[in-house]
C-alpha positions as CSV (number, residue, x, y, z in Angstrom):
1,M,-44.1,5.7,-29.6
2,I,-43.0,2.1,-30.0
3,Y,-45.1,-0.2,-32.2
4,L,-44.1,-3.9,-32.1
5,H,-45.0,-5.9,-35.1
6,L,-44.2,-9.6,-34.9
7,L,-44.1,-11.5,-38.1
8,K,-46.3,-14.5,-38.1
9,R,-46.3,-17.4,-40.5
10,P,-48.4,-20.5,-40.7
11,K,-46.9,-23.8,-39.7
12,S,-46.8,-24.8,-43.3
13,D,-44.4,-21.8,-44.1
14,T,-41.0,-23.2,-43.3
15,N,-39.1,-20.2,-44.8
16,S,-37.2,-19.0,-41.8
17,A,-34.0,-18.1,-43.7
18,P,-32.9,-14.5,-43.2
19,N,-33.7,-13.4,-46.7
20,H,-37.2,-14.7,-46.4
21,V,-37.6,-12.9,-43.0
22,F,-36.2,-9.7,-44.6
23,N,-38.6,-9.9,-47.5
24,K,-41.5,-10.6,-45.2
25,L,-40.6,-7.7,-42.9
26,K,-40.2,-5.3,-45.8
27,K,-43.5,-6.4,-47.3
28,E,-45.6,-6.6,-44.1
29,A,-44.2,-3.7,-42.2
30,K,-42.1,-1.2,-44.2
31,D,-44.3,-1.2,-47.3
32,E,-47.6,-1.2,-45.3
33,Y,-46.9,1.5,-42.8
34,N,-46.3,5.2,-43.3
35,F,-42.7,5.3,-42.1
36,E,-41.2,8.6,-41.0
37,R,-37.6,9.6,-40.9
38,N,-36.9,8.4,-37.4
39,D,-38.9,5.1,-37.6
40,E,-36.9,1.9,-37.5
41,L,-37.5,-1.7,-38.4
42,W,-35.4,-4.3,-36.7
43,M,-34.8,-7.9,-37.8
44,I,-33.5,-10.3,-35.1
45,I,-31.8,-13.3,-36.5
46,D,-29.3,-16.0,-35.5
47,T,-26.4,-17.3,-37.5
48,D,-27.2,-21.0,-36.7
49,R,-27.1,-22.7,-40.1
50,W,-27.5,-19.6,-42.4
51,K,-24.7,-18.7,-44.8
52,N,-26.1,-15.4,-46.1
53,I,-25.9,-13.4,-42.8
54,E,-23.5,-10.8,-44.2
55,E,-25.6,-10.3,-47.3
56,M,-28.7,-9.6,-45.1
57,V,-26.8,-7.2,-42.9
58,L,-25.6,-5.3,-45.9
59,E,-29.1,-5.3,-47.4
60,C,-30.5,-3.8,-44.2
61,E,-27.8,-1.2,-44.2
62,R,-28.8,-0.2,-47.8
63,Q,-32.4,0.2,-46.7
64,E,-33.5,3.3,-45.0
65,N,-34.9,2.5,-41.5
66,M,-34.0,-1.2,-41.5
67,F,-31.6,-2.7,-39.0
68,V,-30.6,-6.2,-38.0
69,A,-29.5,-7.6,-34.6
70,V,-27.6,-10.9,-35.1
71,S,-26.8,-13.4,-32.4
72,N,-24.1,-16.0,-32.9
73,P,-24.8,-18.8,-32.6
74,C,-28.5,-18.2,-31.6
75,F,-30.9,-15.9,-29.9
76,E,-30.8,-18.0,-26.8
77,F,-27.2,-16.9,-26.4
78,W,-28.5,-13.4,-25.7
79,L,-30.7,-15.0,-22.9
80,L,-27.7,-16.9,-21.5
81,L,-25.9,-13.5,-21.2
82,H,-28.6,-12.5,-18.7
83,I,-28.0,-15.4,-16.3
84,K,-24.3,-16.4,-16.6
85,D,-21.0,-14.6,-16.6
86,I,-19.6,-15.9,-19.8
87,S,-16.0,-15.2,-18.7
88,E,-16.4,-18.1,-16.2
89,Y,-16.6,-20.6,-19.1
90,S,-13.5,-22.3,-20.3
91,S,-12.4,-21.9,-23.9
92,E,-13.6,-25.5,-24.6
93,E,-17.0,-24.6,-23.2
94,I,-17.1,-21.4,-25.3
95,E,-16.4,-23.5,-28.4
96,L,-19.3,-25.9,-27.5
97,I,-21.6,-22.9,-27.1
98,L,-20.5,-21.5,-30.5
99,Q,-21.0,-24.9,-32.2
100,N,-24.5,-25.2,-30.4
101,R,-25.0,-28.7,-31.5
102,K,-28.2,-30.7,-30.8
103,V,-28.0,-32.4,-27.4
104,S,-31.5,-33.9,-27.5
105,L,-34.5,-34.0,-29.8
106,N,-35.7,-30.6,-28.8
107,R,-32.6,-28.9,-27.4
108,N,-29.4,-27.4,-28.6
109,Y,-26.4,-26.9,-26.4
110,V,-27.2,-23.3,-25.5
111,D,-30.8,-24.2,-24.6
112,S,-29.3,-26.9,-22.3
113,K,-27.0,-24.4,-20.6
114,I,-30.0,-22.2,-19.9
115,A,-32.0,-25.1,-18.5
116,E,-29.1,-26.2,-16.4
117,I,-28.9,-22.7,-14.8
118,L,-32.6,-22.1,-14.4
119,G,-33.6,-25.6,-13.6
120,S,-35.9,-25.7,-16.7
121,Y,-36.3,-23.8,-19.9
122,N,-38.9,-23.9,-22.6
123,K,-37.8,-22.2,-25.9
124,S,-41.4,-21.4,-26.9
125,N,-42.2,-19.9,-23.5
126,P,-39.0,-18.3,-22.2
127,K,-40.5,-16.3,-19.3
128,P,-39.2,-12.8,-19.7
129,E,-39.5,-12.1,-16.0
130,L,-36.5,-14.3,-15.5
131,F,-34.3,-12.3,-17.9
132,I,-35.5,-8.7,-17.7
133,P,-34.1,-8.0,-14.2
134,T,-30.5,-8.7,-15.5
135,I,-30.7,-7.0,-18.8
136,E,-27.9,-4.5,-17.9
137,S,-25.6,-7.4,-17.3
138,A,-26.5,-9.0,-20.7
139,I,-25.9,-5.6,-22.4
140,K,-22.5,-5.2,-20.7
141,Q,-21.4,-8.7,-21.6
142,A,-22.6,-8.4,-25.2
143,K,-20.8,-5.1,-25.6
144,N,-17.6,-6.7,-24.2
145,L,-17.8,-9.5,-26.8
146,N,-18.1,-6.9,-29.6
147,I,-14.5,-6.0,-29.5
148,S,-13.8,-5.6,-33.2
149,D,-16.9,-3.3,-34.0
150,E,-18.2,-5.6,-36.7
151,N,-21.6,-5.1,-38.2
152,F,-22.6,-8.6,-36.9
153,P,-20.8,-11.0,-34.5
154,K,-18.7,-13.4,-36.6
155,S,-17.7,-15.2,-33.5
156,L,-19.6,-15.7,-30.2
157,G,-21.8,-12.7,-29.5
158,S,-25.2,-11.0,-29.7
159,F,-26.1,-7.6,-31.1
160,V,-29.6,-7.8,-29.6
161,Y,-28.3,-5.2,-27.1
162,K,-28.4,-2.6,-29.8
163,I,-32.1,-2.7,-30.2
164,V,-32.6,-3.0,-26.4
165,E,-30.5,0.2,-25.9
166,K,-32.6,2.0,-28.5
167,L,-35.8,0.9,-26.8
168,K,-34.6,2.1,-23.5
169,K,-34.0,5.7,-24.8
């Protein structure tokens, strides 16, 4: 059985750093549910501006049943993998994606690439029906980017495919 527990926080709670998410996940989910041997908790985070990613990955590895799926530079890169063959981008474009700088008040570079391909894109309402049909392509591309078998992508990549593959089993 799959139970999905989304962590919610009031708008006044601006603690989105990975260590805060980890502590919240541990407190709200792991400590409140009767976990069995095969149960798993997954934390999905981006590298964006956080410096303690490696620390969080190692902390999850130390915990029984806790895993982390990191996207570098951001979760939206995982979505981009669904709709674009990344190998078609030049090395300069790849660098811009990895930097993922703000291009407007509400949009980073990767968001703008998704909007360019789809015609529009709203980060708070990403419309899963646009991405689910091409999930196999995203998984394949994400795996191809994971060439050094790291525990999180230190360059361009997304390990969200790891949780997706578990869910598909």
